[in-house]
N, C-alpha and C positions, 0 to 999 in steps of 0.2 A: 403744456398739455401733459397730463398724467398718462402713464402707460396703463391700459386696462388690465385688470386682474384676470389671469387665465385660470380657467376652471378645468384643468387637465386631469381630472380624476379618472383613473383607468376604467372605472365602471361606466363612465360616460363616453369614452372614446373607443372602447374595445367592442367589436361586434360579437354577437352571440354565436349562433351556428354559422359556420362558413363551409362552403362546398368547393372542392378543388378537383381538377383533373391532373393527375400526377403520372409522370413517366420516369423510369430509371432503367439504366442498361447494365448488363453484366460487364465486368472489367474486360477490356480488350475485345468487346463484342463477341466473346466466346458463346457458343450455343450450350451453355450450362443448364438451361431450363428445358432442354428438348426431351430429356428422359421422363418417362411416366413418374418415376419416384421423385425426381427433383420438382417437377411441375406440381404434383400433388402435395409435396411438402410445403411449397410456397403457398398454395391455396389453404393448407391447414394453418399456416402462420397468419394469413389474412383473417381467417375465421377465429383464431385464438384471440387476437387483439380486438376483434369485433365483439366477441363474447365478453371481453373485459370492459366493454363500453369505451374503448379508446377512440373509436370513430364509428360512424355509420357507413356501411359498405353498400354502394348502389350498383356498381358494375365493375367488372375487371376482365382482363385477358392476360394470360401468361404466354408470352411468345418465347421462342428458343433463346433469344439473347436480350430480352427486355420485358418489362411489364407496363401496363396501363391500369390505373384504378381511378374510380370516381368515388370520392369519400367526402363525408361531412364531419367536421370536427367542432367541438364545443369551444367556448371562450377560454377555458382554462388550459388548453393545449395548443401548441404552435404546430403549423404544418411540418416544420422541421422535425419536431418530436414524433409526430405521427408516422412520418416516413422512416425515422430512425427505428421505431418499433418494427415496422415491416422489414426493412432491409437488414437491420441488426438481428432481429429475431430469426430471419431466414439464414443469415450467415452463420449464426451460432449453431442452429439446429443442423444445417447442412454440414458443418464441420464435425459435429458429434455423430450424426446419423448417416451421413453419406461420405465422410472422410474428405470433404472439400477443404482446400487451404485458402487462406487469404492471399490477395484480395479477391473477394467474390464480386463486388460491385464497383462500377466506376464511381469516382467521387461526385457528390452532388446529385441533383435530380432537377427535373423541370416541373413547374406547376403553373396552372392557369386557374384563376379564381372564376367560379361560375356564379353569375349574378341573377340569371333568370331561367325560366322553364325552357325557352327556345335553345339557349346555350347548352343546358342540361341534355336535352333531346339530341342535339347535334353531336355532343361528346359521346353519349350512349351509342349512337349509330357508328361513330368512328371506331369505338372500342370493339363493337360487334363485327365490323367489316375488316378489322385488321388481319385476322388469319386468312380471310378470303383474298385480300389484296396480295398477301405473301404466298398465296397458292398452297396453304396448309390445309384448306378445306374448301369444299364447293359452296357451302352455305355457312352462315354464322352458327346455326344450331348444331352443326356436325362437329364443331371443334370442341374437344374434350375439356380444354383448359380455359373456358370462357363462360362468363355469366349468361351469355346468350343461349347456352345449352340448358335444357330443362333440368331441374333438380337442385339448383343453388338457391338458398334462402338469401334474399336481398332486402335492404331497407328501402322504404318508400321515399319518394322525392320530398325534400324538406319543404315545410309549409312556407318558409320565407322566400322561396324562389317565385317571383311573380312573372307573369307573361311579359315579354319585352314590349315596350311601347314603340309603336311604329310612328315615325314622323310623317304626317300627311300635310302637304303644302295647302295653305288656305286659299291660294289663288296665284295666278301668274299675271305679271304686268307686261 
């Protein structure tokens, strides 16, 4: 029996737009992002790379010792590269503008791929509630360093995220 020819053309196996929930922490869980200057610098870095079309920015929160973002990246960029822009961009600018020394970030990050609108909504709510859970604000809209607060321009939910299909049993025996 002959082995079938594989058609592993990257154009056929690579997804187009991909949405991720990303979290990363400051090295040693220091509260490096608690100052107004540092938190706003981080947000500025997020928007700098968004304006360069490195990713779509849907939601974010900057906590004193970590961040959460909900971003969509295109086929030509990896999630690792997108996070490198964010973390590396902040570390570089924090070094020059705030005098922070390396290491700024813990190694690595965590990411969860978002496949449908329900997961998107759940992550958006988790991001919004993070400062409330940590008792940094009474409501999500009161926290200055979160996209839940009015005034931040955000990108729409990607068209490719479909509502989750719910399994409904056809009958019981």
